N, CA, C and O atoms as CSV, one atom per row, in Angstrom:
chain,resi,resn,atom,element,x,y,z
A,1,MET,N,N,226.328,31.445,208.122
A,1,MET,CA,C,226.751,31.522,209.506
A,1,MET,C,C,225.627,32.130,210.324
A,1,MET,O,O,224.997,33.103,209.909
A,2,GLU,N,N,225.389,31.569,211.453
A,2,GLU,CA,C,224.309,32.026,212.306
A,2,GLU,C,C,224.796,33.115,213.249
A,2,GLU,O,O,225.966,33.157,213.629
A,3,ILE,N,N,223.882,33.983,213.610
A,3,ILE,CA,C,224.212,35.057,214.540
A,3,ILE,C,C,224.427,34.500,215.952
A,3,ILE,O,O,225.085,35.126,216.783
A,4,ASP,N,N,223.864,33.321,216.209
A,4,ASP,CA,C,224.025,32.694,217.526
A,4,ASP,C,C,225.489,32.420,217.839
A,4,ASP,O,O,225.913,32.523,218.991
A,5,LEU,N,N,226.253,32.075,216.823
A,5,LEU,CA,C,227.680,31.806,217.038
A,5,LEU,C,C,228.393,33.052,217.544
A,5,LEU,O,O,229.233,32.971,218.440
A,6,LEU,N,N,228.061,34.201,216.970
A,6,LEU,CA,C,228.687,35.445,217.422
A,6,LEU,C,C,228.318,35.763,218.862
A,6,LEU,O,O,229.157,36.219,219.639
A,7,PHE,N,N,227.058,35.520,219.214
A,7,PHE,CA,C,226.632,35.753,220.592
A,7,PHE,C,C,227.331,34.801,221.563
A,7,PHE,O,O,227.690,35.197,222.672
A,8,LYS,N,N,227.523,33.559,221.152
A,8,LYS,CA,C,228.226,32.592,222.006
A,8,LYS,C,C,229.679,32.999,222.211
A,8,LYS,O,O,230.206,32.915,223.321
A,9,ILE,N,N,230.323,33.440,221.134
A,9,ILE,CA,C,231.720,33.873,221.243
A,9,ILE,C,C,231.824,35.101,222.138
A,9,ILE,O,O,232.740,35.206,222.953
A,10,ALA,N,N,230.889,36.024,221.986
A,10,ALA,CA,C,230.885,37.222,222.834
A,10,ALA,C,C,230.653,36.857,224.291
A,10,ALA,O,O,231.288,37.423,225.181
A,11,ALA,N,N,229.747,35.915,224.545
A,11,ALA,CA,C,229.477,35.497,225.913
A,11,ALA,C,C,230.701,34.850,226.550
A,11,ALA,O,O,231.025,35.132,227.704
A,12,VAL,N,N,231.375,33.989,225.807
A,12,VAL,CA,C,232.590,33.357,226.328
A,12,VAL,C,C,233.643,34.415,226.601
A,12,VAL,O,O,234.337,34.352,227.616
A,13,GLY,N,N,233.769,35.379,225.715
A,13,GLY,CA,C,234.748,36.447,225.910
A,13,GLY,C,C,234.469,37.272,227.151
A,13,GLY,O,O,235.389,37.605,227.899
A,14,ILE,N,N,233.203,37.605,227.376
A,14,ILE,CA,C,232.835,38.390,228.560
A,14,ILE,C,C,233.092,37.604,229.827
A,14,ILE,O,O,233.646,38.137,230.789
A,15,ILE,N,N,232.697,36.343,229.839
A,15,ILE,CA,C,232.886,35.507,231.032
A,15,ILE,C,C,234.370,35.333,231.343
A,15,ILE,O,O,234.785,35.451,232.495
A,16,VAL,N,N,235.160,35.054,230.320
A,16,VAL,CA,C,236.597,34.866,230.518
A,16,VAL,C,C,237.239,36.158,230.993
A,16,VAL,O,O,238.110,36.136,231.863
A,17,SER,N,N,236.821,37.271,230.434
A,17,SER,CA,C,237.380,38.556,230.830
A,17,SER,C,C,237.095,38.857,232.305
A,17,SER,O,O,237.987,39.279,233.040
A,18,VAL,N,N,235.863,38.641,232.728
A,18,VAL,CA,C,235.500,38.896,234.120
A,18,VAL,C,C,236.266,37.958,235.050
A,18,VAL,O,O,236.821,38.397,236.058
A,19,LEU,N,N,236.298,36.677,234.714
A,19,LEU,CA,C,237.025,35.726,235.561
A,19,LEU,C,C,238.508,36.052,235.627
A,19,LEU,O,O,239.125,35.943,236.687
A,20,SER,N,N,239.075,36.449,234.509
A,20,SER,CA,C,240.489,36.789,234.481
A,20,SER,C,C,240.779,38.007,235.358
A,20,SER,O,O,241.765,38.021,236.095
A,21,GLN,N,N,239.934,39.014,235.280
A,21,GLN,CA,C,240.124,40.203,236.108
A,21,GLN,C,C,239.997,39.888,237.594
A,21,GLN,O,O,240.781,40.375,238.409
A,22,VAL,N,N,239.007,39.074,237.940
A,22,VAL,CA,C,238.821,38.698,239.352
A,22,VAL,C,C,240.028,37.927,239.859
A,22,VAL,O,O,240.516,38.181,240.960
A,23,LEU,N,N,240.511,36.982,239.053
A,23,LEU,CA,C,241.663,36.186,239.475
A,23,LEU,C,C,242.933,37.030,239.554
A,23,LEU,O,O,243.762,36.821,240.440
A,24,ASN,N,N,243.088,37.975,238.639
A,24,ASN,CA,C,244.257,38.855,238.701
A,24,ASN,C,C,244.218,39.721,239.956
A,24,ASN,O,O,245.249,39.922,240.598
A,25,ARG,N,N,243.062,40.227,240.307
A,25,ARG,CA,C,242.935,41.070,241.509
A,25,ARG,C,C,243.183,40.270,242.776
A,25,ARG,O,O,243.637,40.811,243.784
A,26,ALA,N,N,242.880,38.965,242.720
A,26,ALA,CA,C,243.093,38.106,243.875
A,26,ALA,C,C,244.532,37.613,243.960
A,26,ALA,O,O,244.888,36.904,244.901
A,27,GLY,N,N,245.366,37.983,242.985
A,27,GLY,CA,C,246.762,37.569,243.020
A,27,GLY,C,C,247.015,36.195,242.448
A,27,GLY,O,O,248.063,35.602,242.707
A,28,ARG,N,N,246.090,35.681,241.687
A,28,ARG,CA,C,246.238,34.350,241.091
A,28,ARG,C,C,246.413,34.483,239.573
A,28,ARG,O,O,245.537,34.113,238.791
A,29,GLU,N,N,247.552,35.015,239.194
A,29,GLU,CA,C,247.815,35.275,237.788
A,29,GLU,C,C,247.901,33.994,236.966
A,29,GLU,O,O,247.500,33.974,235.803
A,30,ASP,N,N,248.421,32.926,237.564
A,30,ASP,CA,C,248.541,31.663,236.843
A,30,ASP,C,C,247.171,31.109,236.472
A,30,ASP,O,O,246.959,30.660,235.345
A,31,GLN,N,N,246.253,31.145,237.418
A,31,GLN,CA,C,244.901,30.657,237.137
A,31,GLN,C,C,244.177,31.568,236.152
A,31,GLN,O,O,243.354,31.100,235.364
A,32,ALA,N,N,244.475,32.863,236.191
A,32,ALA,CA,C,243.873,33.784,235.227
A,32,ALA,C,C,244.356,33.464,233.819
A,32,ALA,O,O,243.576,33.514,232.867
A,33,MET,N,N,245.625,33.139,233.683
A,33,MET,CA,C,246.162,32.776,232.374
A,33,MET,C,C,245.547,31.479,231.873
A,33,MET,O,O,245.237,31.362,230.687
A,34,LEU,N,N,245.366,30.502,232.755
A,34,LEU,CA,C,244.731,29.243,232.365
A,34,LEU,C,C,243.282,29.460,231.963
A,34,LEU,O,O,242.788,28.806,231.045
A,35,THR,N,N,242.601,30.367,232.638
A,35,THR,CA,C,241.213,30.686,232.296
A,35,THR,C,C,241.146,31.297,230.901
A,35,THR,O,O,240.277,30.940,230.105
A,36,ALA,N,N,242.050,32.205,230.608
A,36,ALA,CA,C,242.085,32.820,229.283
A,36,ALA,C,C,242.408,31.784,228.207
A,36,ALA,O,O,241.836,31.811,227.117
A,37,LEU,N,N,243.311,30.890,228.515
A,37,LEU,CA,C,243.673,29.838,227.568
A,37,LEU,C,C,242.495,28.896,227.327
A,37,LEU,O,O,242.251,28.487,226.192
A,38,ALA,N,N,241.771,28.553,228.380
A,38,ALA,CA,C,240.594,27.692,228.233
A,38,ALA,C,C,239.522,28.381,227.388
A,38,ALA,O,O,238.877,27.735,226.561
A,39,GLY,N,N,239.329,29.675,227.586
A,39,GLY,CA,C,238.374,30.419,226.775
A,39,GLY,C,C,238.764,30.421,225.312
A,39,GLY,O,O,237.911,30.284,224.435
A,40,LEU,N,N,240.048,30.574,225.046
A,40,LEU,CA,C,240.542,30.550,223.669
A,40,LEU,C,C,240.291,29.198,223.021
A,40,LEU,O,O,239.883,29.129,221.861
A,41,VAL,N,N,240.531,28.133,223.756
A,41,VAL,CA,C,240.315,26.787,223.225
A,41,VAL,C,C,238.828,26.567,222.929
A,41,VAL,O,O,238.483,25.982,221.902
A,42,ILE,N,N,237.962,27.024,223.806
A,42,ILE,CA,C,236.517,26.869,223.602
A,42,ILE,C,C,236.080,27.607,222.343
A,42,ILE,O,O,235.330,27.063,221.532
A,43,VAL,N,N,236.541,28.836,222.176
A,43,VAL,CA,C,236.157,29.620,220.997
A,43,VAL,C,C,236.728,28.994,219.733
A,43,VAL,O,O,236.046,28.946,218.709
A,44,LEU,N,N,237.954,28.519,219.784
A,44,LEU,CA,C,238.544,27.887,218.600
A,44,LEU,C,C,237.793,26.627,218.184
A,44,LEU,O,O,237.649,26.370,216.989
A,45,THR,N,N,237.316,25.844,219.135
A,45,THR,CA,C,236.541,24.656,218.773
A,45,THR,C,C,235.222,25.046,218.117
A,45,THR,O,O,234.765,24.362,217.201
A,46,MET,N,N,234.605,26.132,218.570
A,46,MET,CA,C,233.366,26.578,217.936
A,46,MET,C,C,233.637,27.066,216.516
A,46,MET,O,O,232.845,26.801,215.611
A,47,VAL,N,N,234.733,27.768,216.312
A,47,VAL,CA,C,235.051,28.323,215.002
A,47,VAL,C,C,235.503,27.226,214.047
A,47,VAL,O,O,235.202,27.288,212.855
A,48,ILE,N,N,236.211,26.235,214.545
A,48,ILE,CA,C,236.698,25.150,213.688
A,48,ILE,C,C,235.531,24.392,213.068
A,48,ILE,O,O,235.611,23.976,211.912
A,49,LYS,N,N,234.454,24.207,213.814
A,49,LYS,CA,C,233.278,23.535,213.258
A,49,LYS,C,C,232.712,24.327,212.084
A,49,LYS,O,O,232.325,23.744,211.071
A,50,GLU,N,N,232.661,25.631,212.213
A,50,GLU,CA,C,232.138,26.466,211.124
A,50,GLU,C,C,233.079,26.477,209.923
A,50,GLU,O,O,232.617,26.454,208.783
A,51,VAL,N,N,234.373,26.512,210.155
A,51,VAL,CA,C,235.339,26.486,209.055
A,51,VAL,C,C,235.258,25.152,208.317
A,51,VAL,O,O,235.355,25.110,207.091
A,52,SER,N,N,235.084,24.084,209.050
A,52,SER,CA,C,234.921,22.772,208.433
A,52,SER,C,C,233.678,22.742,207.552
A,52,SER,O,O,233.701,22.201,206.446
A,53,SER,N,N,232.609,23.321,208.047
A,53,SER,CA,C,231.377,23.404,207.254
A,53,SER,C,C,231.589,24.243,205.997
A,53,SER,O,O,231.073,23.909,204.931
A,54,LEU,N,N,232.337,25.317,206.119
A,54,LEU,CA,C,232.644,26.157,204.962
A,54,LEU,C,C,233.431,25.384,203.916
A,54,LEU,O,O,233.108,25.443,202.729
A,55,PHE,N,N,234.458,24.661,204.341
A,55,PHE,CA,C,235.252,23.888,203.394
A,55,PHE,C,C,234.419,22.807,202.723
A,55,PHE,O,O,234.600,22.544,201.534
A,56,THR,N,N,233.516,22.180,203.454
A,56,THR,CA,C,232.639,21.168,202.870
A,56,THR,C,C,231.728,21.786,201.820
A,56,THR,O,O,231.501,21.193,200.765
A,57,THR,N,N,231.209,22.967,202.100
A,57,THR,CA,C,230.340,23.659,201.152
A,57,THR,C,C,231.115,24.048,199.893
A,57,THR,O,O,230.620,23.859,198.782
A,58,VAL,N,N,232.307,24.581,200.052
A,58,VAL,CA,C,233.128,24.972,198.899
A,58,VAL,C,C,233.514,23.738,198.086
A,58,VAL,O,O,233.521,23.778,196.855
A,59,LYS,N,N,233.826,22.673,198.755
A,59,LYS,CA,C,234.202,21.435,198.080
A,59,LYS,C,C,233.045,20.895,197.253
A,59,LYS,O,O,233.241,20.473,196.113
A,60,SER,N,N,231.844,20.905,197.816
A,60,SER,CA,C,230.690,20.409,197.063
A,60,SER,C,C,230.289,21.380,195.955
A,60,SER,O,O,229.757,20.957,194.928
A,61,LEU,N,N,230.536,22.666,196.148
A,61,LEU,CA,C,230.206,23.658,195.136
A,61,LEU,C,C,231.048,23.475,193.877
A,61,LEU,O,O,230.534,23.583,192.764
A,62,PHE,N,N,232.321,23.201,194.047
A,62,PHE,CA,C,233.209,23.034,192.912
A,62,PHE,C,C,233.351,21.576,192.488
A,62,PHE,O,O,234.070,21.284,191.532
A,63,GLY,N,N,232.685,20.664,193.174
A,63,GLY,CA,C,232.705,19.260,192.795
A,63,GLY,C,C,234.039,18.586,192.991
A,63,GLY,O,O,234.418,17.718,192.206
A,64,LEU,N,N,234.752,18.969,194.022
A,64,LEU,CA,C,236.075,18.385,194.289
A,64,LEU,C,C,235.972,17.172,195.141
A,64,LEU,O,O,236.988,16.555,195.463
């Protein structure tokens, strides 16, 4: 696993957190929730690629 992935996840988390706080202060709680949900989806897609790579490596390691 590359350290770049952790930095990308941290960057998405910081951006989503700031946007969510700004939207909450502006009284737009619905848009803040959608922003948080979009951030979660983005991070999950990044992690799913790595998990898929892990399963492929384990599968080839055990010859399954």
